[in-house]
Every structure is written in C-alpha cells, then in structure tokens.
TINUBA-273251 format. One record per residue (C-alpha): x, z, y; chain; residue number from 1; residue in one letter. Coordinates in steps of 0.001 Angstrom, whole numbers, always signed. Layout:
BEGIN
@east: X	up: Z	north: Y	kette: A	nr: NUM	rest: A
...
//
This chain:
BEGIN
@east: -218	up: -163	north: -379	kette: A	nr: 1	rest: X
@east: +2255	up: +1092	north: +2434	kette: A	nr: 2	rest: X
@east: +4241	up: -2486	north: +1738	kette: A	nr: 3	rest: X
@east: +1903	up: -4289	north: +2376	kette: A	nr: 4	rest: X
@east: +932	up: -2416	north: +5356	kette: A	nr: 5	rest: X
@east: +4619	up: -2840	north: +6787	kette: A	nr: 6	rest: X
@east: +4361	up: -7034	north: +5170	kette: A	nr: 7	rest: X
@east: +1250	up: -7063	north: +8043	kette: A	nr: 8	rest: X
@east: +3063	up: -5731	north: +10992	kette: A	nr: 9	rest: X
@east: +6151	up: -8099	north: +10429	kette: A	nr: 10	rest: X
@east: +3635	up: -10921	north: +10783	kette: A	nr: 11	rest: X
@east: +1562	up: -9959	north: +13366	kette: A	nr: 12	rest: X
@east: +5482	up: -8500	north: +15642	kette: A	nr: 13	rest: X
@east: +6421	up: -12368	north: +14950	kette: A	nr: 14	rest: X
@east: +3068	up: -13704	north: +15986	kette: A	nr: 15	rest: X
@east: +3973	up: -11688	north: +19127	kette: A	nr: 16	rest: X
@east: +6809	up: -13177	north: +19529	kette: A	nr: 17	rest: X
@east: +5662	up: -16924	north: +19474	kette: A	nr: 18	rest: X
@east: +3180	up: -16891	north: +21362	kette: A	nr: 19	rest: X
@east: +5368	up: -14924	north: +24064	kette: A	nr: 20	rest: X
@east: +8444	up: -17397	north: +23411	kette: A	nr: 21	rest: X
@east: +5207	up: -20197	north: +24414	kette: A	nr: 22	rest: X
@east: +3670	up: -17948	north: +26990	kette: A	nr: 23	rest: X
@east: +7033	up: -17643	north: +28709	kette: A	nr: 24	rest: X
@east: +7984	up: -21681	north: +28797	kette: A	nr: 25	rest: X
@east: +5358	up: -22437	north: +29684	kette: A	nr: 26	rest: X
@east: +6089	up: -20725	north: +33082	kette: A	nr: 27	rest: X
@east: +9383	up: -21129	north: +33067	kette: A	nr: 28	rest: X
@east: +7972	up: -24719	north: +33443	kette: A	nr: 29	rest: X
@east: +5307	up: -24535	north: +36960	kette: A	nr: 30	rest: X
@east: +7977	up: -22519	north: +38151	kette: A	nr: 31	rest: X
@east: +10444	up: -25649	north: +37562	kette: A	nr: 32	rest: X
@east: +7299	up: -27379	north: +38861	kette: A	nr: 33	rest: X
@east: +6483	up: -25136	north: +42197	kette: A	nr: 34	rest: X
@east: +10386	up: -25005	north: +43517	kette: A	nr: 35	rest: X
@east: +10843	up: -28845	north: +43447	kette: A	nr: 36	rest: X
@east: +7908	up: -28931	north: +45280	kette: A	nr: 37	rest: X
@east: +8480	up: -26477	north: +47902	kette: A	nr: 38	rest: X
@east: +12463	up: -28250	north: +48406	kette: A	nr: 39	rest: X
@east: +10586	up: -31170	north: +49003	kette: A	nr: 40	rest: X
@east: +8125	up: -29189	north: +51759	kette: A	nr: 41	rest: X
@east: +11482	up: -27853	north: +52956	kette: A	nr: 42	rest: X
@east: +13240	up: -30739	north: +53678	kette: A	nr: 43	rest: X
@east: +10135	up: -32652	north: +55583	kette: A	nr: 44	rest: X
@east: +10608	up: -29418	north: +57423	kette: A	nr: 45	rest: X
@east: +13919	up: -29486	north: +58176	kette: A	nr: 46	rest: X
@east: +13662	up: -33884	north: +59001	kette: A	nr: 47	rest: X
@east: +11088	up: -32412	north: +61540	kette: A	nr: 48	rest: X
@east: +12929	up: -29619	north: +63634	kette: A	nr: 49	rest: X
@east: +15962	up: -32200	north: +63603	kette: A	nr: 50	rest: X
@east: +14150	up: -34861	north: +65482	kette: A	nr: 51	rest: X
@east: +12887	up: -32435	north: +67524	kette: A	nr: 52	rest: X
@east: +9342	up: -32149	north: +66311	kette: A	nr: 53	rest: X
@east: +6917	up: -28739	north: +66983	kette: A	nr: 54	rest: X
@east: +6134	up: -27265	north: +63109	kette: A	nr: 55	rest: X
@east: +2880	up: -27727	north: +61746	kette: A	nr: 56	rest: X
@east: +2543	up: -23432	north: +61121	kette: A	nr: 57	rest: X
@east: -309	up: -24187	north: +58225	kette: A	nr: 58	rest: X
@east: +2681	up: -26180	north: +56136	kette: A	nr: 59	rest: X
@east: +5198	up: -23221	north: +56885	kette: A	nr: 60	rest: X
@east: +2521	up: -20948	north: +56342	kette: A	nr: 61	rest: X
@east: +1618	up: -22850	north: +52498	kette: A	nr: 62	rest: X
@east: +5196	up: -23170	north: +52061	kette: A	nr: 63	rest: X
@east: +5596	up: -19338	north: +52721	kette: A	nr: 64	rest: X
@east: +2570	up: -18780	north: +50300	kette: A	nr: 65	rest: X
@east: +4050	up: -20905	north: +47491	kette: A	nr: 66	rest: X
@east: +7357	up: -18920	north: +47985	kette: A	nr: 67	rest: X
@east: +5646	up: -16027	north: +47370	kette: A	nr: 68	rest: X
@east: +3675	up: -17483	north: +44012	kette: A	nr: 69	rest: X
@east: +6820	up: -18648	north: +42801	kette: A	nr: 70	rest: X
@east: +8867	up: -15123	north: +43645	kette: A	nr: 71	rest: X
@east: +5386	up: -13107	north: +42549	kette: A	nr: 72	rest: X
@east: +5857	up: -15474	north: +39270	kette: A	nr: 73	rest: X
@east: +9570	up: -14573	north: +39244	kette: A	nr: 74	rest: X
@east: +9205	up: -10802	north: +38733	kette: A	nr: 75	rest: X
@east: +6466	up: -11917	north: +36520	kette: A	nr: 76	rest: X
@east: +9006	up: -13449	north: +34216	kette: A	nr: 77	rest: X
@east: +12115	up: -11165	north: +34353	kette: A	nr: 78	rest: X
@east: +9356	up: -8476	north: +33756	kette: A	nr: 79	rest: X
@east: +7893	up: -10264	north: +30300	kette: A	nr: 80	rest: X
@east: +11427	up: -11375	north: +29677	kette: A	nr: 81	rest: X
@east: +12388	up: -7759	north: +29751	kette: A	nr: 82	rest: X
@east: +9317	up: -7013	north: +27713	kette: A	nr: 83	rest: X
@east: +10031	up: -9567	north: +24885	kette: A	nr: 84	rest: X
@east: +14014	up: -8767	north: +24742	kette: A	nr: 85	rest: X
@east: +12386	up: -4572	north: +23867	kette: A	nr: 86	rest: X
@east: +10390	up: -5499	north: +21554	kette: A	nr: 87	rest: X
@east: +13006	up: -7436	north: +20089	kette: A	nr: 88	rest: X
@east: +15465	up: -4767	north: +20011	kette: A	nr: 89	rest: X
@east: +13323	up: -2123	north: +19312	kette: A	nr: 90	rest: X
@east: +12142	up: -4026	north: +15841	kette: A	nr: 91	rest: X
@east: +15734	up: -4616	north: +15262	kette: A	nr: 92	rest: X
@east: +16796	up: -705	north: +16469	kette: A	nr: 93	rest: X
@east: +13915	up: +438	north: +13745	kette: A	nr: 94	rest: X
@east: +15605	up: -1842	north: +10797	kette: A	nr: 95	rest: X
@east: +18598	up: -788	north: +11761	kette: A	nr: 96	rest: X
@east: +19024	up: +2910	north: +11945	kette: A	nr: 97	rest: X
@east: +16529	up: +2684	north: +8634	kette: A	nr: 98	rest: X
@east: +18785	up: +295	north: +6992	kette: A	nr: 99	rest: X
@east: +21945	up: +3361	north: +8035	kette: A	nr: 100	rest: X
@east: +19917	up: +6303	north: +6635	kette: A	nr: 101	rest: X
@east: +19679	up: +4237	north: +3350	kette: A	nr: 102	rest: X
@east: +23071	up: +4106	north: +3638	kette: A	nr: 103	rest: X
@east: +23636	up: +7627	north: +4254	kette: A	nr: 104	rest: X
@east: +21765	up: +8293	north: +1339	kette: A	nr: 105	rest: X
@east: +23383	up: +6237	north: -959	kette: A	nr: 106	rest: X
@east: +26978	up: +6937	north: +147	kette: A	nr: 107	rest: X
@east: +26110	up: +10863	north: -351	kette: A	nr: 108	rest: X
@east: +24435	up: +10140	north: -3582	kette: A	nr: 109	rest: X
@east: +27125	up: +8606	north: -5081	kette: A	nr: 110	rest: X
@east: +29450	up: +11167	north: -3732	kette: A	nr: 111	rest: X
@east: +27624	up: +14115	north: -5814	kette: A	nr: 112	rest: X
@east: +27308	up: +11808	north: -9071	kette: A	nr: 113	rest: X
@east: +30978	up: +11516	north: -8269	kette: A	nr: 114	rest: X
@east: +31368	up: +14738	north: -7337	kette: A	nr: 115	rest: X
@east: +29502	up: +16152	north: -10569	kette: A	nr: 116	rest: X
@east: +31119	up: +14147	north: -13119	kette: A	nr: 117	rest: X
@east: +34136	up: +15767	north: -12769	kette: A	nr: 118	rest: X
@east: +32347	up: +18824	north: -13144	kette: A	nr: 119	rest: X
@east: +30850	up: +18648	north: -16368	kette: A	nr: 120	rest: X
@east: +33950	up: +16712	north: -16925	kette: A	nr: 121	rest: X
@east: +36289	up: +19599	north: -15890	kette: A	nr: 122	rest: X
@east: +33373	up: +22754	north: -17830	kette: A	nr: 123	rest: X
@east: +34237	up: +20985	north: -21074	kette: A	nr: 124	rest: X
@east: +37781	up: +21098	north: -21375	kette: A	nr: 125	rest: X
@east: +37430	up: +24855	north: -20540	kette: A	nr: 126	rest: X
@east: +34959	up: +25293	north: -23288	kette: A	nr: 127	rest: X
@east: +37953	up: +23327	north: -25263	kette: A	nr: 128	rest: X
@east: +39978	up: +26541	north: -23966	kette: A	nr: 129	rest: X
@east: +41917	up: +23809	north: -21909	kette: A	nr: 130	rest: X
@east: +42584	up: +25275	north: -18357	kette: A	nr: 131	rest: X
@east: +44895	up: +22210	north: -16739	kette: A	nr: 132	rest: X
@east: +42599	up: +19986	north: -17498	kette: A	nr: 133	rest: X
@east: +39320	up: +22047	north: -16775	kette: A	nr: 134	rest: X
@east: +41611	up: +22835	north: -13177	kette: A	nr: 135	rest: X
@east: +42153	up: +18989	north: -12350	kette: A	nr: 136	rest: X
@east: +38418	up: +18131	north: -13092	kette: A	nr: 137	rest: X
@east: +37360	up: +21019	north: -10393	kette: A	nr: 138	rest: X
@east: +39885	up: +20253	north: -7670	kette: A	nr: 139	rest: X
@east: +39058	up: +16268	north: -8060	kette: A	nr: 140	rest: X
@east: +35180	up: +17387	north: -7843	kette: A	nr: 141	rest: X
@east: +36419	up: +18956	north: -4360	kette: A	nr: 142	rest: X
@east: +38352	up: +16138	north: -2950	kette: A	nr: 143	rest: X
@east: +35823	up: +13141	north: -3562	kette: A	nr: 144	rest: X
@east: +32377	up: +15260	north: -3592	kette: A	nr: 145	rest: X
@east: +32728	up: +16616	north: +213	kette: A	nr: 146	rest: X
@east: +29977	up: +17802	north: +1672	kette: A	nr: 147	rest: X
@east: +28088	up: +17768	north: -1788	kette: A	nr: 148	rest: X
@east: +25988	up: +20417	north: -3464	kette: A	nr: 149	rest: X
@east: +27881	up: +19416	north: -6649	kette: A	nr: 150	rest: X
@east: +31618	up: +19925	north: -4986	kette: A	nr: 151	rest: X
@east: +30608	up: +23603	north: -3547	kette: A	nr: 152	rest: X
@east: +29961	up: +24504	north: -7400	kette: A	nr: 153	rest: X
@east: +33326	up: +22811	north: -8677	kette: A	nr: 154	rest: X
@east: +34423	up: +24534	north: -6266	kette: A	nr: 155	rest: X
@east: +33313	up: +28381	north: -6846	kette: A	nr: 156	rest: X
@east: +33976	up: +27299	north: -10749	kette: A	nr: 157	rest: X
@east: +37778	up: +27223	north: -10062	kette: A	nr: 158	rest: X
@east: +38012	up: +30714	north: -8049	kette: A	nr: 159	rest: X
@east: +35774	up: +32079	north: -11108	kette: A	nr: 160	rest: X
@east: +38604	up: +30356	north: -13593	kette: A	nr: 161	rest: X
@east: +41260	up: +31924	north: -11946	kette: A	nr: 162	rest: X
@east: +39516	up: +35532	north: -11605	kette: A	nr: 163	rest: X
@east: +39433	up: +35377	north: -15205	kette: A	nr: 164	rest: X
@east: +42769	up: +34644	north: -16266	kette: A	nr: 165	rest: X
@east: +43597	up: +37643	north: -12877	kette: A	nr: 166	rest: X
@east: +41332	up: +40243	north: -14585	kette: A	nr: 167	rest: X
@east: +43555	up: +42610	north: -15558	kette: A	nr: 168	rest: X
@east: +46348	up: +41807	north: -12584	kette: A	nr: 169	rest: X
@east: +45697	up: +43846	north: -9754	kette: A	nr: 170	rest: X
@east: +48705	up: +42647	north: -7670	kette: A	nr: 171	rest: X
@east: +47020	up: +38914	north: -7428	kette: A	nr: 172	rest: X
@east: +43545	up: +41137	north: -6098	kette: A	nr: 173	rest: X
@east: +43847	up: +40218	north: -2857	kette: A	nr: 174	rest: X
@east: +44881	up: +37003	north: -3486	kette: A	nr: 175	rest: X
@east: +41320	up: +36518	north: -5754	kette: A	nr: 176	rest: X
@east: +39498	up: +38754	north: -2284	kette: A	nr: 177	rest: X
@east: +40634	up: +35863	north: -554	kette: A	nr: 178	rest: X
@east: +39705	up: +32868	north: -2691	kette: A	nr: 179	rest: X
@east: +36128	up: +33785	north: -2862	kette: A	nr: 180	rest: X
@east: +35653	up: +35575	north: +805	kette: A	nr: 181	rest: X
@east: +36565	up: +32644	north: +2040	kette: A	nr: 182	rest: X
@east: +34167	up: +30641	north: +100	kette: A	nr: 183	rest: X
@east: +31488	up: +32826	north: +660	kette: A	nr: 184	rest: X
@east: +32283	up: +31557	north: +4566	kette: A	nr: 185	rest: X
@east: +31765	up: +28487	north: +3769	kette: A	nr: 186	rest: X
@east: +28596	up: +28903	north: +2205	kette: A	nr: 187	rest: X
@east: +27309	up: +30558	north: +5018	kette: A	nr: 188	rest: X
@east: +28578	up: +28320	north: +7519	kette: A	nr: 189	rest: X
@east: +26652	up: +24964	north: +5430	kette: A	nr: 190	rest: X
@east: +23251	up: +24323	north: +6595	kette: A	nr: 191	rest: X
@east: +22259	up: +22122	north: +3732	kette: A	nr: 192	rest: X
@east: +21339	up: +23438	north: -101	kette: A	nr: 193	rest: X
@east: +19145	up: +26576	north: +1342	kette: A	nr: 194	rest: X
@east: +18584	up: +28133	north: -2827	kette: A	nr: 195	rest: X
@east: +22116	up: +26467	north: -4440	kette: A	nr: 196	rest: X
@east: +24327	up: +28552	north: -2007	kette: A	nr: 197	rest: X
@east: +22696	up: +31838	north: -1816	kette: A	nr: 198	rest: X
@east: +22505	up: +31949	north: -6144	kette: A	nr: 199	rest: X
@east: +26530	up: +30658	north: -5332	kette: A	nr: 200	rest: X
@east: +26883	up: +33605	north: -2691	kette: A	nr: 201	rest: X
@east: +25208	up: +35548	north: -5225	kette: A	nr: 202	rest: X
@east: +27636	up: +35291	north: -8405	kette: A	nr: 203	rest: X
@east: +30421	up: +35471	north: -5627	kette: A	nr: 204	rest: X
@east: +30026	up: +38872	north: -5289	kette: A	nr: 205	rest: X
@east: +28886	up: +39727	north: -8404	kette: A	nr: 206	rest: X
@east: +32032	up: +38172	north: -9686	kette: A	nr: 207	rest: X
@east: +33985	up: +40149	north: -7517	kette: A	nr: 208	rest: X
@east: +31436	up: +43317	north: -8126	kette: A	nr: 209	rest: X
@east: +32771	up: +43160	north: -11593	kette: A	nr: 210	rest: X
@east: +36623	up: +43306	north: -10948	kette: A	nr: 211	rest: X
@east: +36438	up: +46151	north: -8360	kette: A	nr: 212	rest: X
@east: +34797	up: +48103	north: -11630	kette: A	nr: 213	rest: X
@east: +37003	up: +47262	north: -14424	kette: A	nr: 214	rest: X
@east: +40391	up: +48011	north: -11512	kette: A	nr: 215	rest: X
@east: +38590	up: +51166	north: -11587	kette: A	nr: 216	rest: X
@east: +38055	up: +52236	north: -15233	kette: A	nr: 217	rest: X
@east: +42524	up: +51238	north: -15352	kette: A	nr: 218	rest: X
@east: +44560	up: +54549	north: -15241	kette: A	nr: 219	rest: X
@east: +45375	up: +54413	north: -11662	kette: A	nr: 220	rest: X
@east: +45989	up: +56097	north: -8830	kette: A	nr: 221	rest: X
@east: +42666	up: +58441	north: -7516	kette: A	nr: 222	rest: X
@east: +43100	up: +56863	north: -3750	kette: A	nr: 223	rest: X
@east: +42906	up: +53292	north: -5110	kette: A	nr: 224	rest: X
@east: +40497	up: +54148	north: -8173	kette: A	nr: 225	rest: X
@east: +37867	up: +55258	north: -5357	kette: A	nr: 226	rest: X
@east: +37856	up: +52344	north: -3248	kette: A	nr: 227	rest: X
@east: +37410	up: +50599	north: -6135	kette: A	nr: 228	rest: X
@east: +34616	up: +51908	north: -6737	kette: A	nr: 229	rest: X
@east: +32710	up: +51823	north: -3341	kette: A	nr: 230	rest: X
@east: +33668	up: +48029	north: -3006	kette: A	nr: 231	rest: X
@east: +31958	up: +47520	north: -6733	kette: A	nr: 232	rest: X
@east: +28934	up: +49097	north: -5325	kette: A	nr: 233	rest: X
@east: +28736	up: +47479	north: -1888	kette: A	nr: 234	rest: X
@east: +29805	up: +44082	north: -3611	kette: A	nr: 235	rest: X
@east: +26716	up: +44819	north: -6421	kette: A	nr: 236	rest: X
@east: +24779	up: +45663	north: -3393	kette: A	nr: 237	rest: X
@east: +25210	up: +42400	north: -1642	kette: A	nr: 238	rest: X
@east: +24551	up: +40419	north: -4393	kette: A	nr: 239	rest: X
@east: +21723	up: +42175	north: -5093	kette: A	nr: 240	rest: X
@east: +19840	up: +40478	north: -1576	kette: A	nr: 241	rest: X
@east: +20755	up: +37606	north: -2940	kette: A	nr: 242	rest: X
@east: +19501	up: +37370	north: -5613	kette: A	nr: 243	rest: X
@east: +17007	up: +39865	north: -6275	kette: A	nr: 244	rest: X
@east: +15315	up: +38953	north: -9974	kette: A	nr: 245	rest: X
@east: +18906	up: +39228	north: -11640	kette: A	nr: 246	rest: X
@east: +18822	up: +41722	north: -14717	kette: A	nr: 247	rest: X
@east: +22321	up: +41188	north: -14918	kette: A	nr: 248	rest: X
@east: +23218	up: +42361	north: -12000	kette: A	nr: 249	rest: X
@east: +21094	up: +45346	north: -12302	kette: A	nr: 250	rest: X
@east: +22200	up: +46121	north: -15627	kette: A	nr: 251	rest: X
@east: +25831	up: +45840	north: -14673	kette: A	nr: 252	rest: X
@east: +25375	up: +47937	north: -11357	kette: A	nr: 253	rest: X
@east: +23318	up: +50313	north: -13839	kette: A	nr: 254	rest: X
@east: +26729	up: +50794	north: -15672	kette: A	nr: 255	rest: X
@east: +28970	up: +51238	north: -13073	kette: A	nr: 256	rest: X
@east: +26895	up: +54001	north: -12176	kette: A	nr: 257	rest: X
@east: +27478	up: +55781	north: -14783	kette: A	nr: 258	rest: X
@east: +30879	up: +55554	north: -14663	kette: A	nr: 259	rest: X
@east: +30737	up: +57426	north: -11036	kette: A	nr: 260	rest: X
@east: +28144	up: +59380	north: -12378	kette: A	nr: 261	rest: X
@east: +25419	up: +58457	north: -10056	kette: A	nr: 262	rest: X
@east: +22697	up: +58887	north: -12511	kette: A	nr: 263	rest: X
@east: +19496	up: +59118	north: -10310	kette: A	nr: 264	rest: X
@east: +20559	up: +55372	north: -8955	kette: A	nr: 265	rest: X
@east: +21396	up: +54477	north: -12254	kette: A	nr: 266	rest: X
@east: +18507	up: +54845	north: -13433	kette: A	nr: 267	rest: X
@east: +16499	up: +53074	north: -10992	kette: A	nr: 268	rest: X
@east: +19275	up: +50144	north: -11144	kette: A	nr: 269	rest: X
@east: +18517	up: +49250	north: -15110	kette: A	nr: 270	rest: X
@east: +14936	up: +50346	north: -14651	kette: A	nr: 271	rest: X
@east: +14714	up: +47719	north: -12066	kette: A	nr: 272	rest: X
@east: +16679	up: +44914	north: -14714	kette: A	nr: 273	rest: X
@east: +13783	up: +45735	north: -17514	kette: A	nr: 274	rest: X
@east: +11586	up: +44908	north: -15089	kette: A	nr: 275	rest: X
@east: +13126	up: +41632	north: -14276	kette: A	nr: 276	rest: X
@east: +14284	up: +40747	north: -17547	kette: A	nr: 277	rest: X
@east: +10198	up: +41273	north: -19355	kette: A	nr: 278	rest: X
@east: +9310	up: +38756	north: -16652	kette: A	nr: 279	rest: X
@east: +10559	up: +35663	north: -18802	kette: A	nr: 280	rest: X
@east: +11623	up: +35511	north: -22504	kette: A	nr: 281	rest: X
@east: +15024	up: +33941	north: -21382	kette: A	nr: 282	rest: X
@east: +16023	up: +36771	north: -19771	kette: A	nr: 283	rest: X
@east: +15873	up: +39703	north: -22269	kette: A	nr: 284	rest: X
@east: +18328	up: +38649	north: -23782	kette: A	nr: 285	rest: X
@east: +20061	up: +40712	north: -20855	kette: A	nr: 286	rest: X
@east: +18251	up: +44031	north: -22649	kette: A	nr: 287	rest: X
@east: +19501	up: +43757	north: -25642	kette: A	nr: 288	rest: X
@east: +20137	up: +47624	north: -26741	kette: A	nr: 289	rest: X
@east: +23463	up: +46366	north: -28983	kette: A	nr: 290	rest: X
@east: +24392	up: +43995	north: -25727	kette: A	nr: 291	rest: X
@east: +23474	up: +47529	north: -23537	kette: A	nr: 292	rest: X
@east: +25949	up: +49082	north: -25762	kette: A	nr: 293	rest: X
@east: +28661	up: +47195	north: -25138	kette: A	nr: 294	rest: X
@east: +28066	up: +47344	north: -21830	kette: A	nr: 295	rest: X
@east: +27986	up: +51223	north: -20742	kette: A	nr: 296	rest: X
@east: +30899	up: +51556	north: -23417	kette: A	nr: 297	rest: X
@east: +33075	up: +50085	north: -20606	kette: A	nr: 298	rest: X
@east: +35832	up: +48328	north: -21915	kette: A	nr: 299	rest: X
@east: +36108	up: +51201	north: -24850	kette: A	nr: 300	rest: X
@east: +36532	up: +53407	north: -22111	kette: A	nr: 301	rest: X
@east: +33467	up: +55354	north: -23834	kette: A	nr: 302	rest: X
@east: +32539	up: +55395	north: -28215	kette: A	nr: 303	rest: X
@east: +29034	up: +53970	north: -28700	kette: A	nr: 304	rest: X
@east: +27847	up: +57776	north: -29163	kette: A	nr: 305	rest: X
@east: +28352	up: +58069	north: -25725	kette: A	nr: 306	rest: X
@east: +26825	up: +54809	north: -25171	kette: A	nr: 307	rest: X
@east: +23977	up: +54759	north: -26367	kette: A	nr: 308	rest: X
@east: +23489	up: +58820	north: -24893	kette: A	nr: 309	rest: X
@east: +23431	up: +57764	north: -21959	kette: A	nr: 310	rest: X
@east: +21135	up: +54738	north: -22033	kette: A	nr: 311	rest: X
@east: +18370	up: +56753	north: -23902	kette: A	nr: 312	rest: X
@east: +19688	up: +59776	north: -20634	kette: A	nr: 313	rest: X
@east: +18381	up: +56850	north: -18275	kette: A	nr: 314	rest: X
@east: +15171	up: +55992	north: -20508	kette: A	nr: 315	rest: X
@east: +16490	up: +53460	north: -23121	kette: A	nr: 316	rest: X
@east: +14599	up: +54013	north: -26344	kette: A	nr: 317	rest: X
@east: +15638	up: +53924	north: -29367	kette: A	nr: 318	rest: X
//
C-alpha cells in the first residue's frame, strides 16, 4: 500500500513539474515578444526626440505600462522558477536523505554482523580452552565493530576472561579494577542499546563483587580484608540497582553476607533470590540445594555441614 502511494505521489510530482515547465516556456515566449515590441516603441520615441518633435504622452504611458507588465511577468517567472527549483530540490533532498539513512543502516548492520561473527568465534575458542585464539577474536570484534553492541559484549567478555585468569592474583587486582571501571564509564556514556548496556553494567559490577568477595576469603591483612568485604557489598548493591530480578546476584550476595556475619541481611537476600527464581523454571536452577551448599562453603572455607546449617538458619528447608 505504501509503495503504491509513493508511486502515485511520484507520478503527480512529475505531472506538476511538466506543467510548470510548459508554463514557464510560454511565459518566456510572451516576455520575448513584449520586449521586442517595447524596443520598437522606444526606437520610435528616440527618432521623434532627435527630430525635435513633441513626444506623444499616451505613447509614453503605454510604454511605461508595458514595461511594468514585463517587470511583473519577470518577477513572476523568477518566483515560479525559484519555486520550481525548490520543488526539485525538496524532492531530491528527500530521496537523498532516504538513501543516506538506508546506507547508514546497511553499514551499521554490516559492522554488527562482522563483530558478532568474531564474538561467536571467540566464544567457541573459549569453550575449547584456547584463550589466545579467543583473545584475538574478541579484539577483532572490538576493532571491526566500533559503535556496535556486539563490540561492547566482546569487550566485556575479554575483560572477564582476564579476571577469571587473574582472580587469585591480588597484585593484578588494580589492573582488573581499572579495566572494568573504564568499561562501565564507556557503557554510561553510550546512548544506544539501553537494555543491553544496563545488563552489561550489572554483570560488570557483579563480577567485581565476586572478585572482591573471593579476595576477602584469602589470608591477608585484616584492614585489606575489611576493605574487600566493603567493596564487595558496594558492587553487589550496584549490580542489583542495574538488574534487580537476577537471582544469581542475590544468592551470591547472601553467601558473602553470611561470611561477614550479617545474617539478617543475608536472609533478606536469599529470600529475594527465591522470589525471582520462582518466576521462571530456567532461573530455578540457581536455587538448587547442592549448588547453594557449594556456594555457601566459600571455596571450602566451610564444611558441607556448616554450609547446610547456615542455609537452614536463613530459611532454606531440607
């Protein structure tokens, strides 16, 4: 239907343009005839002046009137010509704008597809435990997909891969922090992909929270331990702010709170995890009891019996 309307409008536009051209040509011919007549009249007046005779006032008035008519016609022609050009320009401008929009969209889609291909390639290498190939694929996705969502996902995945490899190396923590914070800043400054950016920010905060929580389990200086515990809580809260229906965030936060003996808050978080896990069968696996026991063992810092006792205390029935 839209295509038919466009065709009809185009035909009408062509008819109008043809009509204007014919009208302009006719008017131009009229002007040429009148100008020739005016020249003849002016020549006769010049002859009369040279002979020293009196000039007929009626002839002068007639010539003046004819001149005014020609000027009026000329103004009309220039106006019509300007309008004609404007009409053509508007039509051409509209077509050019539409072509530019389609071209930009095609380029953007092409970049998205290219970045997505390298991203999937990187994910495949990662499952094969080929981190070097995965890294190169993610870097290619970032390079070829500048301004696309796939490039943002590739960047997050690459940083996360580094975080996984260096999660036990406290000396590298500052570098991981900087990479995540720079990435979060980039996500905040980007104006497109609102939902996707929101989830990437949530995952970034969540990953940092887990890193801090794991560092806090190490045998380190007491002040450092307290600092990591505080930072972990802060990152969990920021992650929840970005994605408040993710049971995985709540249950990990609950495990961390159980470690720092904030049992009232721990119970609240596990209840929220249960609430959102019940909404969808896909999410219910997060609350699998075996998985919860392993999570609350805090990297074997607790026994299974201790983990089960804490889970029972916060409302997980057996």
